[in-house]
Residue, then its C-alpha position, 0 to 999 in steps of 0.5 A: m499499500i503507497y499512502l499519500d493522504n498525510s494530510a488527513t492522519t499519519k500512521p504513529s510511528e513505532g515509538v509512539i505506538s511503545a510511548v503511548t504503550g508505557a503510559l497506558s501500563e505504566g503512566f496512566y496515573n491522573p496528572s491531578s493527584a498528589y502522589a508521586e506517580a502522578l506528578e511524574v505525569e505532569k513532569q512528562m505533560k510539562r516537558c511537552r508543553e517546552k517541547i512545543c515552545g521550543a519548536l516555535n520559538a515561544q518561550g512564555a507562551k501557554v499550552i492548552f492541551t486539547s483534544g485535536g486541531t478543531e477544539s484548538n481553534d474553536l478556542a482560539l476563536a471563541g474564546t477571544l471573543g468572549v473576552s472582546r467588547a464589542p463591537l467585534r469584528v472577524a476576518v478570516s481568509a476563504a480558503e481557511h479550514p472547516s474548523v475555522y471558516e464555518a466556526a466564524k461562521s457561527l460564531c459572528d451570526g448575529r453577534a459580530e461583523l464577518t469578513v471572509l477575505p479573497v484569496t490568490k489564485e495561488g490559494t494565499v490570503d489577498l494582502d492587499a483585502t487584509e490590509e484594508a480589513l485592518k484598516k477598518g478595525l478588528t477583533l480577531l483575524s485568523v490565517m491559516q500558516v499552510n493550506n491542507e489543499t493545495g500547500a499554500i503557505n501564507d506570509i504570516p510575518r507580512i501580516r503580522e507587520m500590519k497587524s501591528r501597526l494598523c490595528p495593533d489591538c487584533r488578535l492574529h489567530v494562526d491554524g499551524v495543524q498542516g504546517f507545525l514541524r513541516e515548515d518553520f515558524d515563530f510564534s512571535h508572529a502569532d498570538l494564538y497557534s493551533l496544532s494536531a498531533h496526529k498529523i505528525h504520527g501522533l494520535k488522533g484526540t490530542g492538540a494544542l493551542l498557544v497561547r501569547k503571555g498575558l492573552r486572555l480567553m473565555p474558556r469553552h469547557v468548565g468544571g475542574g480548572q484543568e489548562e489554566g481553567l481554559r479546558s476543564g477535564t482530565e488530560n489525555t495523558p497517554g496521548i499528550i506523551a505520544l505528542s511529545k515522543a511524535i515531536d522528538e522523532m521530527l526534530a530528530d529526522r533534520d532533512r525532512h523538508a529537504r526530502l520531503m520537497s524533493l519527492k514532492l517535486k519529484l512526483c510533479t515532474l513525473l505526473k506532468e511527464y506522463i499527463p501533460q495536460a495535468a495541471v497544478n493547483g496553488p502555488s509552484p510546487e516550489k513555493g508551498a509546502c513540503h508535503i502537499l501536491n494538488m493537481s488535476f487530471p482534466g477529463v476524469r473527475g476526482e473522486t473516479m480517479l482516487h477509486a480507480l488509484e485505491e484499486r491499485g493499492v494507492l491512496v490519496s483524496t480529493g481534498s480536506a477530509c473533513s469535507s470528503k463524504r460532502t457532494k459540493g466541490s472544493r471550497v477552497l478551488g472556487a475561492m481561488n477561481v479553478p475552472s470547474r473542469l480542472a476543479e472537478s478533477a482535483i486530487r490531493f498528494s500529501l506525502g509523509i516523512h516515511t515516504t520513500g522514492d519508490e513509492i513516488e514513482r510507483a504512484a506516478a506510474a499508476v496514475k498515468e496508467c488509471y489515467e489513460l484508462l478513464v480519460k477514453f470514457q470522459r463525457r463529450 
């Protein structure tokens, strides 16, 4: 099986599985308890927070553990609006993940003014439109680090500079779920940053929200006061310990970015060689994230291609896994004004640190074989 859907989820590594096994069998204690065994689990959680901060140059920031990227995004948005004074104004890009885009629409319904910022043909947020929104005044601006469908990388340092100059009281939230430890990021450019463990070979059901020192949020979960009162409930310690191990392994793989980019470029080159009419959706491959390539194969619907590849042992997607069972086309590609004939034939290939050159070659050959067979049946 050739797995090229790593933006949907990643396979837990052997090291992570071993760490989880230990956490379940020996480190199962409640970190809020007072005896030594529980305090050791609490120390492991603290070490994970320190590793996250170290990876993002975020010394001094709070790390609030959550159930994943969706909850982290929700806490960032709702928590900010919950402590902010009217008038409330929110801006998000048209290409945000549903956990930001839909949350913003829901939270702003009748309570706040929502601005949906357009994106460029490459899939990055339009900086001129962002500047105009900041000039008018914003409570919260949410822009993702890396787009989950196209791999487009937003210029967060530039956006931070505009925010600081034009609207210093606006909070900047960055959804880093697809970027964390695949593309470099410095937390000094953000006020809030979301991440998810299962995108970096950790476990599903574990995530975190980084919160700038001194910044207030309204909690979405109340109760025992865990996570500095921002996320009550006994923490998912096996998931947090797994996240800690996953971070260690990602950081130890020092050439991961260069290797993934090389494999991605190789895949793109082969697909264009085999299928000259294929088109890249999003930024030019060398300018996008190292692990995501979105391409269209005109004349063959993306879903048809997906299942044909599945029969040949190649697993890919047509876009966001959170929207894969919906019948509507990609909102992201629509916002980029990708022609419908290309949007409906789009396939997302997303690589992981275990992807090999041989797998890339075999996957490209399988796409070629499937396309040459299926394009004969295209509707005229």
